[in-house]
The first five atom37 places (N, CA, C, CB, O) and aatype in JSON, in Angstrom:
{
  "aatype": [12, 14, 10, 10, 9, 16, 15, 19, 1, 1, 15, 0, 10, 3, 10, 10, 1, 15, 1, 3, 1, 1, 6, 11, 1, 7, 5, 0, 8, 19, 3, 10, 8, 0, 6, 15, 17, 13, 3, 14, 11, 9, 6, 7, 2, 6, 1, 0, 2, 1, 10, 6, 6, 0, 19, 19, 5, 10, 14, 15, 6, 5, 1, 6, 19, 19, 19, 10, 11, 19, 17, 7, 7, 10, 16, 13, 0, 5, 9, 0, 6, 5, 10, 3, 10, 15, 0, 2, 16, 0, 0, 15, 1, 18, 1, 18, 0, 10, 16, 11, 10, 1, 6, 0, 10, 2, 14, 19, 6, 2, 8, 7],
  "atom_mask": [
    [1, 1, 1, 1, 1],
    [1, 1, 1, 1, 1],
    [1, 1, 1, 1, 1],
    [1, 1, 1, 1, 1],
    [1, 1, 1, 1, 1],
    [1, 1, 1, 1, 1],
    [1, 1, 1, 1, 1],
    [1, 1, 1, 1, 1],
    [1, 1, 1, 1, 1],
    [1, 1, 1, 1, 1],
    [1, 1, 1, 1, 1],
    [1, 1, 1, 1, 1],
    [1, 1, 1, 1, 1],
    [1, 1, 1, 1, 1],
    [1, 1, 1, 1, 1],
    [1, 1, 1, 1, 1],
    [1, 1, 1, 1, 1],
    [1, 1, 1, 1, 1],
    [1, 1, 1, 1, 1],
    [1, 1, 1, 1, 1],
    [1, 1, 1, 1, 1],
    [1, 1, 1, 1, 1],
    [1, 1, 1, 1, 1],
    [1, 1, 1, 1, 1],
    [1, 1, 1, 1, 1],
    [1, 1, 1, 0, 1],
    [1, 1, 1, 1, 1],
    [1, 1, 1, 1, 1],
    [1, 1, 1, 1, 1],
    [1, 1, 1, 1, 1],
    [1, 1, 1, 1, 1],
    [1, 1, 1, 1, 1],
    [1, 1, 1, 1, 1],
    [1, 1, 1, 1, 1],
    [1, 1, 1, 1, 1],
    [1, 1, 1, 1, 1],
    [1, 1, 1, 1, 1],
    [1, 1, 1, 1, 1],
    [1, 1, 1, 1, 1],
    [1, 1, 1, 1, 1],
    [1, 1, 1, 1, 1],
    [1, 1, 1, 1, 1],
    [1, 1, 1, 1, 1],
    [1, 1, 1, 0, 1],
    [1, 1, 1, 1, 1],
    [1, 1, 1, 1, 1],
    [1, 1, 1, 1, 1],
    [1, 1, 1, 1, 1],
    [1, 1, 1, 1, 1],
    [1, 1, 1, 1, 1],
    [1, 1, 1, 1, 1],
    [1, 1, 1, 1, 1],
    [1, 1, 1, 1, 1],
    [1, 1, 1, 1, 1],
    [1, 1, 1, 1, 1],
    [1, 1, 1, 1, 1],
    [1, 1, 1, 1, 1],
    [1, 1, 1, 1, 1],
    [1, 1, 1, 1, 1],
    [1, 1, 1, 1, 1],
    [1, 1, 1, 1, 1],
    [1, 1, 1, 1, 1],
    [1, 1, 1, 1, 1],
    [1, 1, 1, 1, 1],
    [1, 1, 1, 1, 1],
    [1, 1, 1, 1, 1],
    [1, 1, 1, 1, 1],
    [1, 1, 1, 1, 1],
    [1, 1, 1, 1, 1],
    [1, 1, 1, 1, 1],
    [1, 1, 1, 1, 1],
    [1, 1, 1, 0, 1],
    [1, 1, 1, 0, 1],
    [1, 1, 1, 1, 1],
    [1, 1, 1, 1, 1],
    [1, 1, 1, 1, 1],
    [1, 1, 1, 1, 1],
    [1, 1, 1, 1, 1],
    [1, 1, 1, 1, 1],
    [1, 1, 1, 1, 1],
    [1, 1, 1, 1, 1],
    [1, 1, 1, 1, 1],
    [1, 1, 1, 1, 1],
    [1, 1, 1, 1, 1],
    [1, 1, 1, 1, 1],
    [1, 1, 1, 1, 1],
    [1, 1, 1, 1, 1],
    [1, 1, 1, 1, 1],
    [1, 1, 1, 1, 1],
    [1, 1, 1, 1, 1],
    [1, 1, 1, 1, 1],
    [1, 1, 1, 1, 1],
    [1, 1, 1, 1, 1],
    [1, 1, 1, 1, 1],
    [1, 1, 1, 1, 1],
    [1, 1, 1, 1, 1],
    [1, 1, 1, 1, 1],
    [1, 1, 1, 1, 1],
    [1, 1, 1, 1, 1],
    [1, 1, 1, 1, 1],
    [1, 1, 1, 1, 1],
    [1, 1, 1, 1, 1],
    [1, 1, 1, 1, 1],
    [1, 1, 1, 1, 1],
    [1, 1, 1, 1, 1],
    [1, 1, 1, 1, 1],
    [1, 1, 1, 1, 1],
    [1, 1, 1, 1, 1],
    [1, 1, 1, 1, 1],
    [1, 1, 1, 1, 1],
    [1, 1, 1, 1, 1],
    [1, 1, 1, 0, 1]
  ],
  "atom_positions": [
    [[-75.06, 172.44, -41.24], [-73.86, 171.91, -40.61], [-74.13, 170.57, -39.9], [-73.31, 172.93, -39.62], [-73.34, 169.65, -40.05]],
    [[-75.23, 170.43, -39.14], [-75.48, 169.14, -38.49], [-75.63, 168.01, -39.51], [-76.75, 169.23, -37.63], [-75.2, 166.88, -39.25]],
    [[-76.23, 168.28, -40.67], [-76.38, 167.27, -41.71], [-75.02, 166.81, -42.22], [-77.23, 167.8, -42.86], [-74.8, 165.62, -42.44]],
    [[-74.11, 167.73, -42.41], [-72.76, 167.4, -42.87], [-72.04, 166.53, -41.85], [-71.95, 168.69, -43.14], [-71.42, 165.53, -42.22]],
    [[-72.13, 166.88, -40.59], [-71.47, 166.11, -39.52], [-72.05, 164.7, -39.46], [-71.62, 166.82, -38.15], [-71.31, 163.72, -39.33]],
    [[-73.36, 164.59, -39.54], [-74.02, 163.29, -39.51], [-73.59, 162.44, -40.7], [-75.54, 163.45, -39.49], [-73.33, 161.25, -40.55]],
    [[-73.53, 163.04, -41.87], [-73.14, 162.31, -43.08], [-71.7, 161.8, -42.99], [-73.29, 163.2, -44.31], [-71.42, 160.66, -43.33]],
    [[-70.81, 162.65, -42.53], [-69.41, 162.26, -42.38], [-69.28, 161.15, -41.34], [-68.54, 163.47, -41.99], [-68.54, 160.19, -41.54]],
    [[-69.99, 161.28, -40.24], [-69.95, 160.26, -39.18], [-70.43, 158.91, -39.71], [-70.81, 160.7, -37.97], [-69.79, 157.89, -39.48]],
    [[-71.56, 158.92, -40.43], [-72.09, 157.67, -40.98], [-71.13, 157.05, -41.98], [-73.45, 157.91, -41.64], [-70.94, 155.83, -41.99]],
    [[-70.54, 157.86, -42.82], [-69.57, 157.35, -43.8], [-68.38, 156.72, -43.1], [-69.1, 158.48, -44.73], [-67.9, 155.66, -43.52]],
    [[-67.9, 157.36, -42.05], [-66.77, 156.82, -41.3], [-67.13, 155.49, -40.64], [-66.31, 157.83, -40.23], [-66.34, 154.55, -40.67]],
    [[-68.32, 155.41, -40.06], [-68.76, 154.16, -39.44], [-68.91, 153.06, -40.47], [-70.09, 154.38, -38.7], [-68.53, 151.91, -40.22]],
    [[-69.48, 153.38, -41.64], [-69.61, 152.4, -42.71], [-68.25, 151.88, -43.15], [-70.35, 153.01, -43.91], [-68.07, 150.68, -43.38]],
    [[-67.29, 152.77, -43.27], [-65.94, 152.39, -43.66], [-65.32, 151.46, -42.61], [-65.07, 153.64, -43.85], [-64.69, 150.46, -42.97]],
    [[-65.49, 151.79, -41.34], [-64.95, 150.94, -40.27], [-65.61, 149.56, -40.27], [-65.15, 151.61, -38.91], [-64.93, 148.54, -40.11]],
    [[-66.93, 149.53, -40.43], [-67.64, 148.24, -40.46], [-67.17, 147.4, -41.64], [-69.17, 148.46, -40.53], [-66.97, 146.19, -41.51]],
    [[-67.01, 148.03, -42.78], [-66.55, 147.32, -43.97], [-65.16, 146.72, -43.74], [-66.53, 148.26, -45.19], [-64.91, 145.57, -44.1]],
    [[-64.28, 147.5, -43.16], [-62.92, 147.03, -42.88], [-62.96, 145.88, -41.87], [-62.05, 148.19, -42.34], [-62.23, 144.9, -42.02]],
    [[-63.81, 145.99, -40.85], [-63.93, 144.93, -39.85], [-64.41, 143.63, -40.49], [-64.89, 145.35, -38.74], [-63.91, 142.55, -40.16]],
    [[-65.39, 143.73, -41.4], [-65.91, 142.53, -42.07], [-64.81, 141.88, -42.91], [-67.11, 142.89, -42.96], [-64.69, 140.65, -42.91]],
    [[-64.03, 142.68, -43.61], [-62.93, 142.14, -44.42], [-61.91, 141.43, -43.52], [-62.24, 143.26, -45.23], [-61.43, 140.35, -43.87]],
    [[-61.59, 142.03, -42.39], [-60.64, 141.41, -41.48], [-61.18, 140.1, -40.91], [-60.29, 142.37, -40.34], [-60.43, 139.13, -40.79]],
    [[-62.46, 140.06, -40.57], [-63.07, 138.83, -40.06], [-63.03, 137.73, -41.11], [-64.51, 139.08, -39.61], [-62.74, 136.58, -40.8]],
    [[-63.33, 138.11, -42.36], [-63.28, 137.12, -43.44], [-61.87, 136.58, -43.58], [-63.75, 137.74, -44.78], [-61.68, 135.38, -43.8]],
    [[-60.89, 137.45, -43.46], [-59.5, 137.01, -43.56], [-59.13, 136.05, -42.44], [0.0, 0.0, 0.0], [-58.38, 135.09, -42.66]],
    [[-59.64, 136.31, -41.24], [-59.35, 135.43, -40.1], [-60.06, 134.1, -40.23], [-59.76, 136.11, -38.8], [-59.57, 133.09, -39.74]],
    [[-61.22, 134.09, -40.89], [-62.01, 132.86, -41.02], [-61.56, 132.04, -42.22], [-63.49, 133.19, -41.15], [-62.09, 130.95, -42.47]],
    [[-60.57, 132.55, -42.96], [-60.1, 131.85, -44.16], [-59.62, 130.45, -43.81], [-58.98, 132.64, -44.84], [-58.87, 130.25, -42.85]],
    [[-60.05, 129.5, -44.59], [-59.62, 128.12, -44.42], [-58.79, 127.76, -45.65], [-60.84, 127.14, -44.23], [-59.21, 128.04, -46.78]],
    [[-57.66, 127.16, -45.45], [-56.79, 126.82, -46.57], [-57.45, 125.74, -47.42], [-55.41, 126.34, -46.07], [-57.57, 124.59, -47.0]],
    [[-57.87, 126.12, -48.64], [-58.54, 125.18, -49.53], [-57.55, 124.27, -50.24], [-59.37, 125.92, -50.54], [-57.95, 123.35, -50.95]],
    [[-56.28, 124.51, -50.07], [-55.27, 123.7, -50.74], [-54.46, 122.9, -49.73], [-54.35, 124.58, -51.57], [-53.31, 122.54, -49.99]],
    [[-55.06, 122.63, -48.6], [-54.38, 121.82, -47.58], [-54.13, 120.43, -48.14], [-55.23, 121.75, -46.26], [-54.85, 119.98, -49.04]],
    [[-53.12, 119.77, -47.62], [-52.78, 118.45, -48.15], [-53.97, 117.52, -48.11], [-51.63, 117.85, -47.36], [-54.28, 116.87, -49.11]],
    [[-54.63, 117.44, -47.0], [-55.83, 116.61, -46.9], [-56.78, 117.23, -45.89], [-55.48, 115.15, -46.49], [-56.35, 117.74, -44.85]],
    [[-58.05, 117.2, -46.21], [-59.05, 117.78, -45.32], [-59.58, 116.75, -44.34], [-60.2, 118.37, -46.13], [-60.35, 117.08, -43.44]],
    [[-59.19, 115.51, -44.51], [-59.75, 114.43, -43.72], [-58.73, 113.89, -42.75], [-60.25, 113.33, -44.6], [-57.53, 114.1, -42.88]],
    [[-59.25, 113.18, -41.77], [-58.43, 112.52, -40.77], [-57.46, 111.57, -41.48], [-59.32, 111.76, -39.74], [-57.86, 110.84, -42.39]],
    [[-56.19, 111.56, -41.08], [-55.22, 110.68, -41.74], [-55.61, 109.21, -41.71], [-53.86, 110.85, -41.09], [-55.16, 108.44, -42.56]],
    [[-56.43, 108.8, -40.75], [-56.85, 107.4, -40.65], [-57.66, 106.98, -41.86], [-57.65, 107.18, -39.37], [-57.68, 105.8, -42.22]],
    [[-58.36, 107.94, -42.49], [-59.19, 107.57, -43.63], [-58.63, 108.09, -44.95], [-60.61, 108.1, -43.44], [-59.31, 108.07, -45.97]],
    [[-57.36, 108.55, -44.93], [-56.75, 109.11, -46.13], [-56.76, 108.13, -47.29], [-55.34, 109.54, -45.85], [-56.94, 108.53, -48.43]],
    [[-56.56, 106.86, -47.02], [-56.53, 105.86, -48.07], [-57.92, 105.5, -48.57], [0.0, 0.0, 0.0], [-58.06, 104.78, -49.56]],
    [[-58.93, 105.98, -47.92], [-60.31, 105.68, -48.26], [-60.67, 106.31, -49.61], [-61.25, 106.16, -47.16], [-60.58, 107.53, -49.76]],
    [[-61.07, 105.5, -50.56], [-61.41, 105.99, -51.9], [-62.56, 106.99, -51.85], [-61.77, 104.82, -52.82], [-62.54, 107.99, -52.57]],
    [[-63.55, 106.72, -51.02], [-64.71, 107.63, -50.93], [-64.27, 109.01, -50.41], [-65.8, 107.02, -50.01], [-64.77, 110.03, -50.89]],
    [[-63.37, 109.05, -49.44], [-62.87, 110.32, -48.92], [-62.12, 111.08, -50.01], [-61.96, 110.1, -47.69], [-62.24, 112.3, -50.12]],
    [[-61.35, 110.36, -50.81], [-60.63, 111.0, -51.91], [-61.6, 111.56, -52.95], [-59.68, 110.01, -52.57], [-61.39, 112.66, -53.45]],
    [[-62.64, 110.82, -53.26], [-63.64, 111.29, -54.22], [-64.38, 112.51, -53.67], [-64.65, 110.17, -54.56], [-64.67, 113.46, -54.41]],
    [[-64.67, 112.48, -52.38], [-65.35, 113.62, -51.76], [-64.46, 114.86, -51.8], [-65.73, 113.3, -50.31], [-64.93, 115.95, -52.12]],
    [[-63.2, 114.68, -51.49], [-62.27, 115.81, -51.52], [-62.18, 116.4, -52.93], [-60.86, 115.37, -51.04], [-62.18, 117.62, -53.09]],
    [[-62.11, 115.54, -53.94], [-62.1, 116.01, -55.33], [-63.38, 116.76, -55.66], [-61.92, 114.84, -56.3], [-63.34, 117.8, -56.32]],
    [[-64.51, 116.23, -55.21], [-65.8, 116.86, -55.49], [-65.91, 118.22, -54.83], [-66.95, 115.96, -55.02], [-66.46, 119.15, -55.42]],
    [[-65.39, 118.36, -53.61], [-65.43, 119.65, -52.92], [-64.6, 120.67, -53.69], [-64.91, 119.52, -51.46], [-65.02, 121.82, -53.85]],
    [[-63.45, 120.27, -54.16], [-62.58, 121.18, -54.92], [-63.26, 121.62, -56.22], [-61.23, 120.5, -55.23], [-63.03, 122.74, -56.69]],
    [[-64.1, 120.76, -56.8], [-64.77, 121.07, -58.06], [-66.0, 121.97, -57.89], [-65.17, 119.79, -58.74], [-66.52, 122.48, -58.88]],
    [[-66.46, 122.16, -56.67], [-67.63, 123.03, -56.44], [-67.33, 124.47, -56.87], [-68.06, 122.99, -54.95], [-66.17, 124.89, -56.82]],
    [[-68.36, 125.22, -57.28], [-68.15, 126.66, -57.51], [-67.64, 127.29, -56.22], [-69.48, 127.35, -57.99], [-68.02, 126.86, -55.13]],
    [[-66.8, 128.3, -56.34], [-66.14, 128.87, -55.16], [-67.12, 129.35, -54.1], [-65.26, 130.01, -55.57], [-66.85, 129.22, -52.91]],
    [[-68.28, 129.91, -54.52], [-69.26, 130.41, -53.55], [-69.81, 129.26, -52.7], [-70.41, 131.14, -54.27], [-70.0, 129.41, -51.49]],
    [[-70.07, 128.12, -53.35], [-70.59, 126.97, -52.62], [-69.51, 126.32, -51.78], [-71.19, 125.95, -53.6], [-69.75, 125.91, -50.65]],
    [[-68.31, 126.22, -52.33], [-67.19, 125.61, -51.6], [-66.89, 126.39, -50.32], [-65.93, 125.55, -52.5], [-66.64, 125.79, -49.27]],
    [[-66.92, 127.71, -50.41], [-66.67, 128.56, -49.23], [-67.64, 128.24, -48.11], [-66.77, 130.04, -49.61], [-67.25, 128.08, -46.96]],
    [[-68.93, 128.14, -48.46], [-69.96, 127.88, -47.46], [-69.78, 126.49, -46.86], [-71.35, 128.02, -48.07], [-69.9, 126.31, -45.64]],
    [[-69.51, 125.5, -47.7], [-69.33, 124.13, -47.2], [-68.14, 124.07, -46.24], [-69.12, 123.14, -48.38], [-68.23, 123.47, -45.17]],
    [[-67.04, 124.68, -46.63], [-65.84, 124.64, -45.78], [-66.1, 125.33, -44.44], [-64.65, 125.31, -46.5], [-65.71, 124.82, -43.39]],
    [[-66.75, 126.5, -44.48], [-67.04, 127.21, -43.23], [-68.03, 126.45, -42.36], [-67.57, 128.6, -43.53], [-67.93, 126.48, -41.13]],
    [[-69.0, 125.78, -42.99], [-70.02, 125.04, -42.23], [-69.45, 123.75, -41.65], [-71.22, 124.73, -43.14], [-69.57, 123.49, -40.46]],
    [[-68.83, 122.93, -42.51], [-68.37, 121.61, -42.08], [-67.06, 121.68, -41.3], [-68.21, 120.7, -43.28], [-66.98, 121.16, -40.19]],
    [[-66.05, 122.29, -41.87], [-64.74, 122.32, -41.23], [-64.59, 123.48, -40.25], [-63.65, 122.39, -42.28], [-63.83, 123.4, -39.28]],
    [[-65.3, 124.58, -40.52], [-65.22, 125.73, -39.62], [-66.21, 125.66, -38.48], [0.0, 0.0, 0.0], [-66.05, 126.34, -37.47]],
    [[-67.26, 124.82, -38.63], [-68.26, 124.67, -37.57], [-69.13, 125.89, -37.35], [0.0, 0.0, 0.0], [-69.7, 126.06, -36.26]],
    [[-69.26, 126.75, -38.36], [-70.05, 127.96, -38.22], [-71.52, 127.72, -38.53], [-69.51, 129.06, -39.11], [-71.86, 126.8, -39.29]],
    [[-72.39, 128.54, -37.96], [-73.81, 128.5, -38.29], [-74.03, 129.3, -39.57], [-74.68, 129.06, -37.11], [-73.13, 130.02, -40.01]],
    [[-75.22, 129.16, -40.17], [-75.5, 129.92, -41.38], [-75.49, 131.43, -41.09], [-76.87, 129.51, -41.97], [-75.08, 132.22, -41.94]],
    [[-75.92, 131.82, -39.91], [-75.88, 133.25, -39.55], [-74.44, 133.75, -39.48], [-76.59, 133.48, -38.19], [-74.14, 134.84, -39.96]],
    [[-73.54, 132.95, -38.9], [-72.14, 133.34, -38.82], [-71.48, 133.36, -40.2], [-71.37, 132.38, -37.9], [-70.69, 134.25, -40.5]],
    [[-71.84, 132.38, -41.03], [-71.31, 132.34, -42.4], [-71.78, 133.57, -43.16], [-71.75, 131.04, -43.13], [-71.01, 134.19, -43.88]],
    [[-73.06, 133.9, -43.0], [-73.63, 135.07, -43.68], [-72.89, 136.33, -43.28], [-75.13, 135.21, -43.37], [-72.59, 137.18, -44.12]],
    [[-72.59, 136.45, -42.01], [-71.86, 137.63, -41.54], [-70.44, 137.66, -42.11], [-71.81, 137.65, -40.0], [-69.96, 138.71, -42.53]],
    [[-69.77, 136.51, -42.11], [-68.4, 136.44, -42.62], [-68.32, 136.76, -44.11], [-67.83, 135.05, -42.37], [-67.39, 137.42, -44.56]],
    [[-69.31, 136.29, -44.88], [-69.28, 136.46, -46.33], [-70.11, 137.64, -46.82], [-69.76, 135.2, -47.01], [-70.2, 137.9, -48.02]],
    [[-70.72, 138.36, -45.88], [-71.52, 139.53, -46.2], [-72.67, 139.19, -47.15], [-70.64, 140.62, -46.81], [-72.82, 139.8, -48.21]],
    [[-73.46, 138.2, -46.76], [-74.66, 137.82, -47.51], [-75.72, 137.38, -46.51], [-74.35, 136.69, -48.54], [-75.47, 137.33, -45.31]],
    [[-76.91, 137.07, -47.01], [-77.98, 136.69, -46.09], [-77.82, 135.24, -45.64], [-79.36, 136.9, -46.75], [-77.19, 134.43, -46.33]],
    [[-78.4, 134.91, -44.49], [-78.34, 133.55, -43.98], [-79.06, 132.6, -44.93], [-78.96, 133.47, -42.57], [-78.63, 131.45, -45.1]],
    [[-80.14, 133.06, -45.55], [-80.87, 132.22, -46.51], [-80.01, 131.9, -47.72], [-82.16, 132.91, -46.95], [-80.05, 130.78, -48.23]],
    [[-79.23, 132.86, -48.18], [-78.33, 132.62, -49.32], [-77.26, 131.61, -48.94], [-77.68, 133.95, -49.8], [-76.93, 130.72, -49.72]],
    [[-76.71, 131.75, -47.75], [-75.7, 130.8, -47.27], [-76.29, 129.39, -47.21], [-75.16, 131.23, -45.88], [-75.65, 128.43, -47.63]],
    [[-77.5, 129.27, -46.68], [-78.16, 127.97, -46.57], [-78.44, 127.38, -47.96], [-79.46, 128.08, -45.77], [-78.29, 126.18, -48.17]],
    [[-78.86, 128.23, -48.89], [-79.13, 127.76, -50.25], [-77.86, 127.25, -50.92], [-79.75, 128.88, -51.09], [-77.86, 126.2, -51.56]],
    [[-76.79, 128.0, -50.78], [-75.52, 127.58, -51.38], [-75.07, 126.24, -50.79], [-74.44, 128.65, -51.17], [-74.51, 125.4, -51.49]],
    [[-75.31, 126.06, -49.5], [-74.96, 124.81, -48.83], [-75.79, 123.65, -49.39], [-75.17, 124.94, -47.31], [-75.26, 122.58, -49.68]],
    [[-77.1, 123.88, -49.55], [-77.98, 122.84, -50.1], [-77.57, 122.47, -51.52], [-79.44, 123.31, -50.09], [-77.49, 121.29, -51.86]],
    [[-77.3, 123.47, -52.36], [-76.87, 123.2, -53.74], [-75.56, 122.41, -53.74], [-76.71, 124.52, -54.52], [-75.39, 121.49, -54.54]],
    [[-74.65, 122.79, -52.87], [-73.36, 122.1, -52.8], [-73.55, 120.65, -52.37], [-72.42, 122.83, -51.83], [-72.91, 119.75, -52.93]],
    [[-74.4, 120.41, -51.39], [-74.64, 119.04, -50.94], [-75.24, 118.19, -52.06], [-75.56, 119.03, -49.73], [-74.9, 117.02, -52.2]],
    [[-76.12, 118.77, -52.84], [-76.71, 118.05, -53.98], [-75.62, 117.66, -54.97], [-77.79, 118.92, -54.68], [-75.59, 116.53, -55.44]],
    [[-74.73, 118.6, -55.28], [-73.64, 118.31, -56.22], [-72.69, 117.26, -55.66], [-72.86, 119.6, -56.56], [-72.22, 116.39, -56.39]],
    [[-72.41, 117.34, -54.37], [-71.52, 116.36, -53.75], [-72.17, 114.97, -53.75], [-71.18, 116.77, -52.32], [-71.5, 113.97, -54.01]],
    [[-73.45, 114.92, -53.47], [-74.19, 113.66, -53.47], [-74.13, 113.03, -54.87], [-75.66, 113.87, -53.04], [-73.91, 111.83, -55.01]],
    [[-74.33, 113.86, -55.9], [-74.28, 113.37, -57.28], [-72.88, 112.88, -57.64], [-74.71, 114.47, -58.26], [-72.73, 111.88, -58.34]],
    [[-71.87, 113.57, -57.17], [-70.49, 113.17, -57.47], [-70.13, 111.86, -56.81], [-69.52, 114.25, -57.03], [-69.36, 111.07, -57.36]],
    [[-70.67, 111.62, -55.62], [-70.33, 110.38, -54.89], [-71.19, 109.19, -55.28], [-70.47, 110.62, -53.41], [-70.78, 108.05, -55.09]],
    [[-72.37, 109.47, -55.82], [-73.29, 108.37, -56.19], [-73.79, 108.58, -57.61], [-74.48, 108.29, -55.21], [-74.99, 108.72, -57.81]],
    [[-72.9, 108.61, -58.59], [-73.33, 108.91, -59.96], [-74.3, 107.88, -60.53], [-72.14, 109.02, -60.85], [-75.19, 108.25, -61.3]],
    [[-74.15, 106.62, -60.19], [-75.02, 105.57, -60.72], [-76.43, 105.71, -60.17], [-74.46, 104.18, -60.39], [-77.41, 105.61, -60.91]],
    [[-76.54, 105.95, -58.88], [-77.85, 106.08, -58.24], [-78.62, 107.29, -58.76], [-77.69, 106.19, -56.74], [-79.84, 107.23, -58.91]],
    [[-77.91, 108.39, -59.04], [-78.57, 109.61, -59.44], [-78.83, 109.71, -60.94], [-77.74, 110.77, -59.01], [-79.67, 110.51, -61.37]],
    [[-78.12, 108.91, -61.75], [-78.29, 109.05, -63.19], [-78.73, 107.75, -63.86], [-76.99, 109.52, -63.82], [-78.67, 107.64, -65.08]],
    [[-79.14, 106.82, -63.12], [-79.45, 105.57, -63.78], [-80.66, 104.96, -63.25], [0.0, 0.0, 0.0], [-81.07, 103.89, -63.7]]
  ]
}
């Protein structure tokens, strides 16, 4: 009987934690289709437009991390908690995304 009670209790706690994580992720959601992610003062800036296009083109896993890090101001530990992954994975996705963004903004320098 004690084993059954312990198992049910752990399952209930796991379910609550899972639900809490989903709710936190929902609260941390950043609108990826906002009109502009940049300050209106630089909206006409061609480089800002290219960067915005490049961010949209990132794989969703990398885009999520970039948005939470840059626009959300979260640490890799906080991002990891929000997305239910390790901090190292969050940091790696961020590094890969920055490499892709750098290539998109400086195609001549990186390919020539």
